[in-house]
C-alpha positions as CSV (number, residue, x, y, z in Angstrom):
1,X,-27.9,-16.8,63.3
2,X,-30.8,-16.6,60.9
3,X,-29.0,-17.2,57.6
4,X,-32.1,-16.7,55.5
5,X,-32.3,-13.0,56.4
6,X,-28.6,-12.1,57.0
7,X,-27.3,-13.4,53.6
8,X,-29.3,-10.9,51.5
9,X,-28.3,-8.0,53.9
10,X,-24.6,-9.0,53.6
11,X,-24.9,-9.3,49.9
12,X,-26.5,-5.9,49.6
13,X,-23.8,-4.3,51.7
14,X,-21.1,-6.0,49.6
15,X,-22.7,-4.9,46.3
16,X,-23.1,-1.3,47.6
17,X,-19.4,-1.2,48.6
18,X,-18.4,-2.6,45.2
19,X,-20.5,0.0,43.3
20,X,-18.9,2.8,45.3
21,X,-15.4,1.5,44.5
22,X,-16.3,1.0,40.9
23,X,-17.8,4.5,40.6
24,X,-14.6,6.0,42.0
25,X,-12.5,4.0,39.6
26,X,-14.5,5.1,36.6
27,X,-14.3,8.8,37.7
28,X,-10.5,8.4,38.1
29,X,-10.2,6.8,34.7
30,X,-12.3,9.5,33.1
31,X,-10.0,12.2,34.6
32,X,-6.8,10.3,33.7
33,X,-7.6,9.0,30.3
34,X,-6.7,12.2,28.3
35,X,-3.3,12.1,29.8
36,X,-2.9,8.4,29.1
37,X,-3.9,8.9,25.5
38,X,-1.4,11.7,25.0
39,X,1.5,9.7,26.5
40,X,1.1,6.4,24.6
41,X,-0.9,4.9,21.8
42,X,-3.5,2.2,22.5
43,X,-2.6,-1.4,22.4
44,X,-2.9,-2.9,19.0
45,X,-5.4,-5.7,18.5
46,X,-3.8,-9.0,17.3
47,X,-3.9,-9.8,13.6
48,X,-6.2,-12.8,13.6
49,X,-4.6,-15.4,11.3
50,X,-4.3,-19.2,11.2
51,X,-1.0,-20.8,12.2
52,X,-0.3,-21.6,8.6
53,X,-1.1,-18.1,7.4
54,X,1.3,-16.6,10.0
55,X,4.1,-19.0,8.8
56,X,3.6,-18.3,5.1
57,X,3.9,-14.7,3.9
58,X,1.8,-13.4,1.1
59,X,5.0,-13.8,-0.9
60,X,8.7,-13.7,0.0
61,X,9.5,-10.2,1.0
62,X,6.1,-9.2,2.1
63,X,6.3,-7.0,5.2
64,X,4.2,-4.9,7.5
65,X,0.5,-5.1,8.5
66,X,-0.7,-6.7,5.2
67,X,2.1,-9.3,5.0
68,X,0.1,-12.4,5.9
69,X,-2.8,-11.9,3.4
70,X,-3.4,-15.1,1.5
71,X,-5.3,-13.7,-1.4
72,X,-6.4,-16.4,-3.9
73,X,-4.1,-19.1,-2.5
74,X,-5.4,-22.5,-3.5
75,X,-8.4,-20.9,-5.3
76,X,-9.3,-21.2,-9.0
77,X,-7.2,-19.5,-11.7
78,X,-8.9,-17.0,-14.0
79,X,-7.0,-15.7,-17.0
80,X,-7.4,-12.2,-18.5
81,X,-7.3,-12.8,-22.3
82,X,-8.7,-9.5,-23.6
83,X,-8.1,-5.8,-23.1
84,X,-11.9,-5.2,-23.5
85,X,-13.7,-3.5,-20.6
86,X,-16.2,-6.3,-20.0
87,X,-17.2,-9.7,-21.0
88,X,-15.6,-13.2,-21.0
89,X,-11.8,-13.0,-20.4
90,X,-11.9,-9.4,-19.3
91,X,-10.2,-7.8,-16.3
92,X,-13.6,-6.8,-14.9
93,X,-15.0,-10.4,-15.1
94,X,-11.9,-11.8,-13.5
95,X,-11.4,-9.5,-10.5
96,X,-15.0,-9.5,-9.5
97,X,-15.0,-13.3,-9.0
98,X,-14.6,-14.1,-5.2
99,X,-11.8,-16.5,-4.4
100,X,-9.4,-16.5,-7.4
101,X,-5.9,-15.9,-8.7
102,X,-5.9,-13.6,-11.7
103,X,-3.2,-14.1,-14.3
104,X,-2.7,-12.3,-17.6
105,X,-2.4,-13.7,-21.2
106,X,-2.4,-10.2,-22.7
107,X,-0.5,-6.9,-22.1
108,X,-1.4,-3.3,-22.7
109,X,-3.8,-0.7,-21.5
110,X,-7.3,-1.7,-20.2
111,X,-9.6,1.3,-20.7
112,X,-12.4,1.0,-18.2
113,X,-15.8,2.4,-18.9
114,X,-16.9,2.4,-15.3
115,X,-15.4,1.7,-11.8
116,X,-14.5,-1.8,-10.9
117,X,-14.9,-3.3,-7.3
118,X,-12.5,-6.1,-6.5
119,X,-13.9,-9.3,-4.8
120,X,-12.4,-10.8,-1.6
121,X,-9.9,-13.6,-1.4
122,X,-8.2,-12.4,-4.5
123,X,-4.7,-12.3,-6.0
124,X,-4.0,-10.1,-9.0
125,X,-0.6,-11.3,-10.4
126,X,0.5,-8.6,-12.8
127,X,3.9,-10.2,-13.1
128,X,2.3,-12.9,-15.1
129,X,1.6,-10.6,-18.0
130,X,3.7,-10.8,-21.2
131,X,5.5,-7.8,-22.7
132,X,5.4,-4.6,-20.7
133,X,2.6,-5.6,-18.4
134,X,-0.8,-4.2,-17.7
135,X,-2.2,-0.7,-17.1
136,X,-5.7,-0.1,-15.9
137,X,-7.0,3.3,-16.9
138,X,-9.9,5.7,-17.2
139,X,-11.9,4.7,-14.0
140,X,-11.4,3.8,-10.4
141,X,-10.4,0.3,-9.2
142,X,-11.8,-0.1,-5.7
143,X,-11.8,-2.8,-3.0
144,X,-14.4,-1.1,-0.7
145,X,-15.9,-3.7,1.6
146,X,-13.6,-6.5,0.5
147,X,-10.8,-8.4,2.3
148,X,-7.8,-10.6,1.8
149,X,-6.3,-9.2,-1.4
150,X,-2.8,-9.4,-2.9
151,X,-1.9,-7.2,-5.9
152,X,1.6,-7.1,-7.5
153,X,3.2,-5.5,-10.5
154,X,0.3,-3.5,-11.9
155,X,-0.2,0.1,-13.1
156,X,-3.3,2.0,-12.0
157,X,-3.6,5.3,-13.9
158,X,-7.1,6.8,-13.7
159,X,-6.4,9.8,-15.9
160,X,-8.6,12.8,-16.8
161,X,-11.3,10.4,-18.2
162,X,-12.3,9.3,-14.7
163,X,-14.8,11.3,-12.6
164,X,-13.5,14.4,-10.9
165,X,-13.7,13.1,-7.3
166,X,-12.0,9.7,-8.1
167,X,-8.7,8.1,-7.3
168,X,-6.8,5.6,-9.4
169,X,-7.0,3.0,-6.6
170,X,-9.4,3.0,-3.6
171,X,-8.8,0.8,-0.6
172,X,-12.0,1.9,1.1
173,X,-12.8,-0.1,4.2
174,X,-11.0,-3.2,2.9
175,X,-8.9,-5.3,5.3
176,X,-5.9,-7.6,5.0
177,X,-4.5,-6.1,1.8
178,X,-0.9,-6.6,0.5
179,X,0.2,-4.2,-2.3
180,X,3.6,-4.5,-3.9
181,X,5.4,-3.0,-6.9
182,X,2.5,-0.9,-8.1
183,X,2.5,2.3,-10.2
184,X,-0.4,4.4,-9.0
185,X,-0.6,7.7,-10.9
186,X,-2.9,10.3,-12.5
187,X,-5.6,10.1,-9.9
188,X,-7.9,13.2,-10.0
189,X,-8.7,13.7,-6.3
190,X,-6.0,11.6,-4.7
191,X,-3.9,8.8,-6.4
192,X,-5.1,6.6,-3.5
193,X,-8.1,6.9,-1.3
194,X,-7.9,4.8,1.8
195,X,-10.8,5.5,4.2
196,X,-11.4,3.0,6.9
197,X,-9.2,0.2,5.7
198,X,-7.1,-1.9,8.1
199,X,-4.1,-4.2,8.2
200,X,-2.7,-3.1,4.9
201,X,0.8,-2.8,3.3
202,X,1.8,-0.7,0.3
203,X,5.5,-1.3,-0.5
204,X,8.0,-0.8,-3.3
205,X,5.6,1.3,-5.3
206,X,5.4,4.7,-7.1
207,X,2.6,7.1,-6.1
208,X,2.9,10.1,-8.4
209,X,1.7,12.8,-10.7
210,X,-1.8,13.4,-9.3
211,X,-3.9,15.5,-11.7
212,X,-6.6,18.1,-11.5
213,X,-8.5,19.2,-9.6
214,X,-6.5,18.2,-6.4
215,X,-3.3,16.4,-7.5
216,X,-2.8,14.7,-4.2
217,X,-1.0,11.5,-3.2
218,X,-3.2,9.7,-0.7
219,X,-5.9,10.4,1.8
220,X,-5.1,7.8,4.3
221,X,-7.6,7.3,7.0
222,X,-6.4,3.8,8.0
223,X,-6.0,1.7,11.1
224,X,-2.7,-0.1,10.9
225,X,-1.2,0.5,7.5
226,X,2.5,0.2,6.5
227,X,4.0,2.4,3.8
228,X,7.5,1.2,3.0
229,X,10.2,1.7,0.3
230,X,7.8,3.8,-1.9
231,X,8.5,6.8,-4.1
232,X,6.0,9.7,-3.7
233,X,6.6,12.1,-6.5
234,X,5.1,15.2,-8.2
235,X,2.0,15.3,-5.9
236,X,0.8,18.7,-4.7
237,X,0.3,17.4,-1.1
238,X,-0.8,14.4,0.9
239,X,2.3,12.1,0.6
240,X,0.2,10.8,2.4
241,X,-2.3,12.6,4.7
242,X,-1.9,10.3,7.7
243,X,-5.1,9.7,9.8
244,X,-5.4,6.7,12.0
245,X,-2.3,4.4,12.7
246,X,0.4,4.9,10.1
247,X,3.7,3.1,9.8
248,X,5.9,5.1,7.3
249,X,9.4,3.7,6.8
250,X,12.0,4.2,4.1
251,X,9.8,6.3,1.7
252,X,11.2,8.9,-0.6
253,X,9.1,12.1,-1.2
254,X,10.2,14.2,-4.1
255,X,8.9,17.5,-5.5
256,X,5.9,17.9,-3.3
257,X,3.9,21.1,-3.9
258,X,2.3,22.6,-0.8
259,X,3.2,19.9,1.7
260,X,5.1,16.6,1.8
261,X,3.9,14.3,4.6
262,X,0.6,15.8,6.1
263,X,-0.7,15.2,9.6
264,X,-4.2,14.1,10.3
265,X,-5.1,17.5,12.0
266,X,-8.5,16.2,13.2
267,X,-10.2,16.0,16.5
268,X,-9.4,12.2,16.9
269,X,-6.1,10.9,18.0
270,X,-3.7,9.8,15.1
271,X,-0.5,7.9,15.5
272,X,2.4,7.8,13.0
273,X,5.9,6.4,13.0
274,X,8.2,8.2,10.4
275,X,11.4,6.3,10.3
276,X,14.4,6.8,7.9
277,X,12.5,8.6,5.1
278,X,14.1,11.0,2.6
279,X,12.4,14.2,1.7
280,X,13.9,15.9,-1.5
281,X,12.6,19.3,-2.7
282,X,12.0,19.7,-6.4
283,X,11.3,22.7,-8.6
284,X,7.7,23.0,-7.3
285,X,8.3,22.3,-3.6
286,X,7.5,24.7,-0.8
287,X,9.5,24.7,2.5
288,X,6.9,22.5,4.1
289,X,8.2,19.0,3.8
290,X,5.9,18.2,6.7
291,X,2.8,20.1,7.6
292,X,-0.8,20.4,8.9
293,X,-0.2,18.7,12.3
294,X,-2.0,19.3,15.5
295,X,-1.5,18.0,19.0
296,X,-3.8,15.0,18.1
297,X,-1.0,13.9,15.7
298,X,1.1,11.7,18.0
299,X,4.3,11.2,16.0
300,X,7.5,9.3,16.4
301,X,10.3,10.3,14.1
302,X,13.8,9.0,13.7
303,X,16.5,8.9,11.0
304,X,14.7,11.1,8.5
305,X,16.6,13.3,6.1
306,X,15.7,16.5,4.2
307,X,17.5,17.8,1.1
308,X,16.0,21.2,0.4
309,X,18.7,23.0,-1.6
310,X,17.9,21.8,-5.2
311,X,21.6,21.8,-6.1
312,X,21.6,18.6,-8.1
313,X,23.3,16.6,-5.4
314,X,21.9,14.3,-2.7
315,X,23.2,16.0,0.4
316,X,20.3,16.1,2.9
317,X,20.5,17.1,6.6
318,X,19.0,15.2,9.5
319,X,15.4,16.0,10.3
320,X,15.1,17.1,14.0
321,X,12.5,16.9,16.7
322,X,12.3,20.7,16.4
323,X,11.1,20.4,12.8
324,X,8.1,18.4,14.0
325,X,7.5,20.7,17.0
326,X,7.5,23.6,14.6
327,X,4.4,22.2,12.8
328,X,2.7,21.4,16.2
329,X,3.1,17.6,16.2
330,X,2.9,15.8,19.5
331,X,6.2,13.9,19.8
332,X,6.3,10.3,21.0
333,X,9.4,8.8,22.6
334,X,9.1,5.5,20.9
335,X,7.3,4.0,17.8
336,X,3.8,2.5,18.2
337,X,3.8,0.0,15.3
338,X,4.5,-3.6,16.0
339,X,3.1,-5.6,13.0
340,X,3.4,-9.4,13.1
341,X,5.9,-9.2,10.2
342,X,8.3,-6.3,10.9
343,X,9.3,-3.9,8.1
344,X,13.1,-4.0,7.5
345,X,14.7,-0.6,8.0
346,X,17.5,0.6,5.7
347,X,19.6,3.7,6.4
348,X,17.9,6.8,4.8
349,X,21.2,7.5,2.9
350,X,20.8,4.3,1.0
351,X,17.2,4.2,0.0
352,X,17.1,6.7,-2.8
353,X,19.2,4.6,-5.2
354,X,17.4,1.4,-4.3
355,X,13.9,2.9,-4.7
356,X,15.0,4.5,-8.0
357,X,16.2,1.1,-9.2
358,X,13.2,-1.1,-8.3
359,X,10.0,0.8,-7.2
360,X,6.8,0.6,-9.2
361,X,5.9,-2.0,-11.8
362,X,9.6,-2.4,-12.5
363,X,9.8,-5.9,-14.1
364,X,9.4,-3.9,-17.3
365,X,9.5,-0.2,-16.3
366,X,7.6,1.9,-18.9
367,X,8.4,5.4,-20.1
368,X,6.1,7.1,-17.5
369,X,7.9,5.6,-14.5
370,X,11.3,6.0,-16.2
371,X,10.7,9.7,-16.6
372,X,9.6,10.1,-12.9
373,X,12.7,8.2,-11.7
374,X,14.9,10.4,-13.9
375,X,13.3,13.5,-12.3
376,X,14.1,12.1,-8.8
377,X,17.7,11.4,-9.7
378,X,18.1,15.1,-10.8
379,X,18.0,15.8,-7.0
380,X,16.0,19.0,-7.3
381,X,16.4,20.3,-10.8
382,X,13.7,18.4,-12.7
383,X,10.1,17.4,-12.2
384,X,6.8,19.3,-12.2
385,X,3.2,19.2,-11.2
386,X,0.9,18.6,-14.1
387,X,-2.8,19.3,-14.9
388,X,-3.4,16.0,-16.7
389,X,-1.5,13.2,-18.4
390,X,-1.7,14.9,-21.9
391,X,1.1,17.3,-20.7
392,X,3.5,14.4,-20.5
393,X,2.4,12.4,-23.5
394,X,-0.2,10.1,-22.0
395,X,0.2,6.3,-22.1
396,X,3.4,5.2,-23.8
397,X,3.4,2.7,-26.7
398,X,2.8,-0.9,-25.8
399,X,5.5,-3.5,-26.2
400,X,3.7,-6.4,-27.7
401,X,4.4,-9.9,-26.6
402,X,2.7,-13.3,-26.5
403,X,2.1,-15.4,-23.5
404,X,4.0,-18.7,-23.1
405,X,2.0,-21.9,-24.0
406,X,-0.1,-23.2,-21.1
407,X,-1.9,-26.3,-22.2
408,X,-4.0,-26.9,-19.2
409,X,-4.8,-23.3,-18.5
410,X,-3.7,-23.4,-14.9
411,X,-1.6,-20.2,-15.1
412,X,1.7,-22.0,-15.3
413,X,3.5,-22.3,-18.6
414,X,4.1,-25.8,-19.9
415,X,7.9,-25.4,-19.8
416,X,7.9,-24.4,-16.1
417,X,5.7,-27.4,-15.2
418,X,7.9,-29.8,-17.0
419,X,11.1,-28.3,-15.4
420,X,9.5,-28.7,-11.9
421,X,8.1,-32.2,-12.5
422,X,4.4,-31.1,-12.8
423,X,1.9,-32.3,-15.4
424,X,1.2,-29.6,-18.1
425,X,-2.1,-31.4,-18.8
426,X,-3.4,-31.5,-15.2
427,X,-4.7,-28.1,-14.0
428,X,-5.2,-29.4,-10.4
429,X,-1.4,-29.5,-9.7
430,X,-1.2,-25.7,-9.8
431,X,-3.3,-25.4,-6.7
432,X,-1.5,-28.0,-4.7
433,X,0.2,-26.6,-1.7
434,X,4.0,-27.2,-1.3
435,X,4.5,-28.6,2.2
436,X,7.9,-27.1,2.6
437,X,7.0,-23.5,1.8
438,X,3.2,-23.3,2.3
439,X,2.8,-21.8,-1.2
440,X,0.8,-23.4,-4.1
441,X,2.7,-24.4,-7.2
442,X,1.1,-21.5,-9.0
443,X,2.4,-19.1,-6.3
444,X,5.9,-20.7,-6.5
445,X,5.9,-19.9,-10.3
446,X,4.6,-16.3,-9.7
447,X,7.1,-15.7,-7.0
448,X,9.9,-16.8,-9.3
449,X,8.7,-14.4,-12.0
450,X,8.9,-11.5,-9.5
451,X,12.4,-12.5,-8.4
452,X,14.0,-11.1,-11.6
453,X,16.2,-8.1,-12.3
454,X,14.5,-4.9,-13.5
455,X,14.3,-4.8,-17.3
456,X,13.9,-2.2,-20.0
457,X,10.5,-2.2,-21.6
458,X,12.0,-3.1,-24.9
459,X,12.6,-6.6,-23.6
460,X,10.0,-9.2,-23.0
461,X,9.2,-10.3,-19.5
């Protein structure tokens, strides 16, 4: 045999055969793929984290797709010492510094003169503020293009002073974001804009009272976002509008206007798991507790309740598959969402009272949130959509308080450092990582602050 001539011929025949088989496979896949997409959501890419990050949550109780964000862990501490819009000690100067944990030595309302873009690798620890905490107002806080952010116990209330197309909080295309116990209200277009962000959690928060011109809750165009144990209240629609991959567990939606939860209703495929949520009609609510779905909205629903009778009692009926079929949703047989840190699921019957007790910036719940929660607990008889915050009295009076002494400026009060055998004159010990928990000493202090009962705003934190 002449191997120098037969080998190329054999190789050519083999390649030709392979190409024919591959072409046939591609044609088959092209024909089958629409069916496959309709039957099951695509596999989720893994959340790329280090071994330590997977072991240590953003904080105890963090759940869902954003739960393993590390924020400013081990990074320098920056203190907000003034309510001024800009300059040394301002919120703007602190949160635009990449790689930091931001603590507060003041409380009150920060009136922004322009939008603020958050840096990456950032923790904003609102629970560190004295008195009744911190509200950021008059312009948009955005994290567009940033990553690895933790925010807890803050109020974002854009108000009528912000530009017409703005939101109070914009997630943009940020990734690895963990948001907990926020009060996000008075956004002009939506309270939250979330276009293109990924691996995010919003939990234990209040999203409410959107103002003109749109008065919407959230435009959510997100890949892998968890909404859990939130109160959506007095928004005309979009509680949220779910485009992308949405995990929606144990939310309460009250007094929607046109629609409650809104499907993505676009040409692309969207996936949503709606599990054990409670929809409660208020004075302004239409019959559409869900709406604007198309067959590209691939939806799993289970355990949801609807109370539409406005009789002052909590007596909802089970939401059925037929409710979703009526609005043209494509029903999935099982949930798609499998975040590395699962979201705990409570019975829908139990979540209204718990969310009323602790949602929002609740370490010191102010008059705005207290009013909204009171409307919720009227079970249909109170609440209204507003044009702007002036209709409800605007920002409530500030409960003044002083921050505890912190000699070394490391974000931990002297008394706590002494109690835990740290040195109140050595700022480096705040950043040291506790081998047992994986948290820094500063995080241990901040986590302890957050693990307190809900208080009245007349009391200091």
